[in-house]
PLY file of the C-alpha trace (Angstrom):
ply
format ascii 1.0
element vertex 271
property float x
property float y
property float z
element edge 270
property int vertex1
property int vertex2
end_header
13.15 -47.03 -10.84
9.90 -45.46 -9.63
9.64 -41.69 -9.53
9.13 -39.95 -6.21
6.98 -36.95 -5.37
7.66 -35.33 -2.01
9.54 -38.39 -0.83
6.94 -40.99 -1.83
6.71 -43.25 -4.90
4.31 -41.65 -7.37
3.61 -41.50 -11.09
1.15 -38.58 -11.13
1.17 -34.86 -10.41
-1.57 -32.36 -9.59
-2.82 -30.39 -12.59
-2.60 -27.31 -10.35
1.17 -27.57 -10.03
2.87 -24.32 -11.06
5.75 -26.18 -12.64
3.30 -27.54 -15.19
1.36 -24.31 -15.61
4.22 -21.79 -15.74
7.54 -23.62 -15.60
7.76 -22.15 -12.11
10.67 -24.03 -10.66
14.19 -25.39 -10.99
15.89 -28.67 -11.75
19.18 -30.48 -11.27
20.52 -33.33 -13.39
22.81 -35.40 -11.19
25.08 -38.31 -12.10
24.80 -41.23 -9.68
27.72 -43.61 -9.17
27.80 -46.51 -6.70
24.60 -45.29 -5.09
25.91 -41.77 -4.45
25.10 -38.46 -6.17
28.19 -36.93 -7.80
29.09 -33.30 -7.04
26.12 -33.16 -4.69
27.36 -30.13 -2.74
27.63 -28.05 -5.91
24.18 -29.12 -7.07
22.70 -28.18 -3.70
24.46 -24.80 -3.64
23.03 -23.93 -7.06
19.57 -25.19 -6.06
19.56 -23.17 -2.84
20.64 -20.00 -4.68
17.93 -20.55 -7.26
15.25 -21.04 -4.63
16.36 -17.90 -2.84
16.26 -15.83 -6.02
12.82 -17.15 -7.00
11.52 -17.05 -3.39
10.60 -20.75 -3.46
10.05 -22.29 -0.03
12.06 -25.50 -0.25
12.51 -27.92 2.65
16.27 -28.28 2.22
16.67 -30.99 4.85
13.99 -33.10 3.17
15.47 -32.72 -0.30
18.95 -33.71 0.94
17.61 -36.79 2.70
15.54 -37.79 -0.32
18.40 -37.25 -2.78
20.69 -39.56 -0.84
18.00 -42.23 -0.44
16.92 -42.06 -4.08
20.51 -42.23 -5.34
21.19 -45.25 -3.17
18.12 -47.00 -4.58
19.05 -46.03 -8.15
22.61 -47.30 -7.80
23.91 -46.16 -11.21
22.38 -43.67 -13.58
21.13 -40.12 -13.85
18.88 -38.57 -11.21
16.73 -35.63 -12.23
15.47 -33.50 -9.35
12.65 -31.09 -10.19
11.55 -28.49 -7.66
8.35 -26.57 -8.37
6.69 -23.85 -6.35
3.86 -26.27 -5.68
0.16 -25.79 -6.28
-1.83 -22.59 -6.60
-5.09 -21.22 -7.88
-5.33 -19.84 -11.42
-3.20 -16.76 -12.13
0.46 -15.78 -12.08
0.51 -14.49 -8.48
2.32 -17.06 -6.31
1.09 -18.06 -2.88
3.90 -16.96 -0.52
2.98 -19.75 1.90
3.11 -22.51 -0.73
5.55 -25.32 -0.01
7.77 -26.42 -2.86
7.17 -29.78 -4.50
10.08 -32.22 -4.85
10.08 -34.61 -7.81
12.77 -37.21 -8.45
13.16 -39.22 -11.64
15.70 -41.99 -12.21
17.22 -42.91 -15.56
19.86 -45.44 -16.68
23.44 -44.19 -17.14
23.81 -41.85 -20.10
25.54 -43.49 -23.07
27.43 -41.37 -25.60
29.79 -42.37 -28.43
33.32 -42.89 -27.11
34.57 -40.69 -29.94
32.97 -37.63 -28.33
35.48 -37.76 -25.48
38.39 -39.28 -27.35
38.40 -37.42 -30.66
36.23 -34.42 -29.85
32.91 -33.15 -31.16
31.64 -30.80 -33.83
29.31 -28.01 -32.65
26.24 -27.04 -34.63
25.82 -23.27 -35.19
22.40 -22.70 -33.60
20.31 -19.90 -35.04
18.25 -19.71 -31.84
19.58 -16.92 -29.62
19.41 -16.74 -25.84
17.34 -13.89 -24.44
18.79 -11.42 -21.96
17.22 -11.76 -18.51
19.56 -11.03 -15.59
16.94 -12.09 -13.03
17.10 -15.66 -14.35
20.70 -15.71 -15.59
22.70 -18.63 -14.25
19.66 -20.51 -12.92
18.71 -23.96 -14.15
15.03 -23.04 -14.23
12.27 -25.06 -15.86
11.78 -22.65 -18.81
13.94 -24.49 -21.36
12.06 -23.67 -24.58
15.06 -21.87 -26.06
17.09 -25.06 -25.68
14.25 -27.20 -27.04
14.04 -25.04 -30.16
17.82 -24.94 -30.56
18.15 -28.72 -30.22
15.51 -29.23 -32.91
17.71 -27.39 -35.42
19.83 -30.46 -36.20
19.08 -34.16 -36.47
22.34 -35.46 -37.95
24.93 -37.43 -36.03
27.83 -35.25 -37.17
27.05 -32.68 -34.46
27.03 -33.83 -30.84
26.18 -30.41 -29.42
25.13 -26.95 -30.54
26.62 -23.55 -29.76
24.26 -20.84 -28.52
24.87 -17.11 -28.72
22.93 -14.31 -27.07
20.99 -11.58 -28.86
24.16 -9.47 -29.17
26.12 -12.32 -30.75
28.20 -13.18 -27.69
29.20 -16.82 -27.24
27.38 -18.16 -24.17
27.15 -21.95 -23.95
26.15 -25.22 -25.57
22.55 -26.37 -25.69
23.18 -28.72 -22.74
26.69 -27.77 -21.69
29.04 -24.94 -20.81
31.86 -23.92 -23.12
35.50 -23.14 -22.34
38.27 -21.91 -24.56
41.98 -21.85 -23.86
44.24 -19.09 -25.14
47.91 -18.74 -24.17
47.40 -21.05 -21.20
44.41 -19.13 -19.79
41.14 -20.99 -19.22
38.27 -18.76 -20.36
34.51 -19.16 -20.06
31.54 -16.90 -20.72
30.18 -14.37 -18.27
26.65 -15.55 -17.46
25.29 -12.36 -15.91
22.76 -11.84 -18.74
21.71 -15.39 -19.64
22.87 -18.99 -19.65
23.15 -21.75 -17.06
25.91 -21.72 -14.44
26.81 -25.39 -14.76
27.99 -27.51 -11.86
30.88 -28.98 -13.86
31.78 -25.48 -15.04
32.11 -24.35 -11.42
34.12 -27.43 -10.48
36.56 -27.08 -13.37
37.16 -23.41 -12.57
37.91 -24.43 -8.97
40.20 -27.28 -10.05
42.07 -25.05 -12.49
42.67 -22.38 -9.89
43.85 -25.05 -7.44
46.41 -26.15 -10.04
47.59 -22.59 -10.68
45.99 -22.42 -14.12
44.87 -18.82 -14.85
41.11 -18.49 -15.35
38.95 -15.74 -16.79
35.19 -15.22 -16.85
34.40 -12.69 -19.54
32.36 -11.91 -22.64
33.43 -14.07 -25.57
33.06 -13.12 -29.22
33.20 -15.39 -32.24
36.49 -13.71 -33.15
37.94 -14.78 -29.81
36.69 -18.29 -30.42
38.46 -18.28 -33.78
41.81 -17.53 -32.14
41.48 -20.07 -29.33
44.18 -22.72 -28.93
41.75 -25.29 -27.51
37.99 -25.45 -27.01
35.87 -27.86 -24.98
32.36 -28.27 -23.58
31.38 -29.82 -20.26
28.49 -30.87 -18.08
27.92 -32.88 -14.92
26.87 -36.08 -16.71
29.49 -36.69 -19.41
32.34 -34.56 -18.03
34.47 -32.95 -20.78
34.23 -33.25 -24.56
36.96 -31.58 -26.61
35.58 -29.45 -29.44
37.33 -30.15 -32.72
35.16 -28.04 -35.04
32.49 -25.35 -35.27
31.35 -24.22 -38.72
34.60 -23.51 -40.62
36.73 -23.36 -37.44
38.75 -26.26 -36.07
41.00 -26.94 -33.08
43.30 -29.71 -31.88
42.57 -31.67 -28.73
45.10 -29.91 -26.54
46.95 -30.84 -23.35
44.99 -28.61 -20.97
41.72 -29.98 -22.27
43.02 -33.51 -21.66
44.17 -32.61 -18.15
40.77 -31.19 -17.18
39.01 -34.07 -18.89
40.97 -36.50 -16.73
39.98 -34.56 -13.61
36.32 -34.54 -14.62
36.38 -38.27 -15.39
37.87 -39.02 -11.99
35.11 -37.03 -10.29
32.39 -38.81 -12.24
33.89 -42.26 -11.75
34.62 -41.86 -8.05
0 1
1 2
2 3
3 4
4 5
5 6
6 7
7 8
8 9
9 10
10 11
11 12
12 13
13 14
14 15
15 16
16 17
17 18
18 19
19 20
20 21
21 22
22 23
23 24
24 25
25 26
26 27
27 28
28 29
29 30
30 31
31 32
32 33
33 34
34 35
35 36
36 37
37 38
38 39
39 40
40 41
41 42
42 43
43 44
44 45
45 46
46 47
47 48
48 49
49 50
50 51
51 52
52 53
53 54
54 55
55 56
56 57
57 58
58 59
59 60
60 61
61 62
62 63
63 64
64 65
65 66
66 67
67 68
68 69
69 70
70 71
71 72
72 73
73 74
74 75
75 76
76 77
77 78
78 79
79 80
80 81
81 82
82 83
83 84
84 85
85 86
86 87
87 88
88 89
89 90
90 91
91 92
92 93
93 94
94 95
95 96
96 97
97 98
98 99
99 100
100 101
101 102
102 103
103 104
104 105
105 106
106 107
107 108
108 109
109 110
110 111
111 112
112 113
113 114
114 115
115 116
116 117
117 118
118 119
119 120
120 121
121 122
122 123
123 124
124 125
125 126
126 127
127 128
128 129
129 130
130 131
131 132
132 133
133 134
134 135
135 136
136 137
137 138
138 139
139 140
140 141
141 142
142 143
143 144
144 145
145 146
146 147
147 148
148 149
149 150
150 151
151 152
152 153
153 154
154 155
155 156
156 157
157 158
158 159
159 160
160 161
161 162
162 163
163 164
164 165
165 166
166 167
167 168
168 169
169 170
170 171
171 172
172 173
173 174
174 175
175 176
176 177
177 178
178 179
179 180
180 181
181 182
182 183
183 184
184 185
185 186
186 187
187 188
188 189
189 190
190 191
191 192
192 193
193 194
194 195
195 196
196 197
197 198
198 199
199 200
200 201
201 202
202 203
203 204
204 205
205 206
206 207
207 208
208 209
209 210
210 211
211 212
212 213
213 214
214 215
215 216
216 217
217 218
218 219
219 220
220 221
221 222
222 223
223 224
224 225
225 226
226 227
227 228
228 229
229 230
230 231
231 232
232 233
233 234
234 235
235 236
236 237
237 238
238 239
239 240
240 241
241 242
242 243
243 244
244 245
245 246
246 247
247 248
248 249
249 250
250 251
251 252
252 253
253 254
254 255
255 256
256 257
257 258
258 259
259 260
260 261
261 262
262 263
263 264
264 265
265 266
266 267
267 268
268 269
269 270
């Protein structure tokens, strides 16, 4: 599948693009099933909020039209949408009149071991800590060096994902996922007001849980709280839900609420 730049097939980008120079932009990783982008509304809501916070001038009508057309052409796979601030002269100061650049990349469907979903995964204890920056917290911006460094910490196949803490030692998220724990029937996930990515699947599972009458809580999570969890799982918008069976010396069963939410996520991704 050819990549697109601003709605046209292209395999090159201007060297003046601010996404290349400064990581000045955002991205969305979208599952595509039967020619349609999955959870598109949630991806667009996050993208719009990110553009507003970064003051990026995005043509929202164009990006919606292009996403639908690109997904239809891709058929099945993973669509990566990258939005940069566009081009500028040298220097950090952005041009307020610059029009955002829209880049779309198509990839085959992601393939993971079936055991990740069925039996659960082990999390690697990442030494890399997430920096506190409320202005960027929650955004899926292009500055992903913390995740790149964290992912380079393990090469074995025993760990399918890594757990990232912030500078104060709070549990935040996985390297490429959000984390939930369940305690006494309450679904709990980290407060992302300081750092971390507000995942699309995270938002959808919170909504689904509340619709089912399952209590939810967004709060700071410590390693002690993680130790006393009844169930733990990670999620993202490509693979859905993976139960977490172990982290360092801790272990958990694959519990019924995790299975229920996993079934909901699978139905959304397979629709």
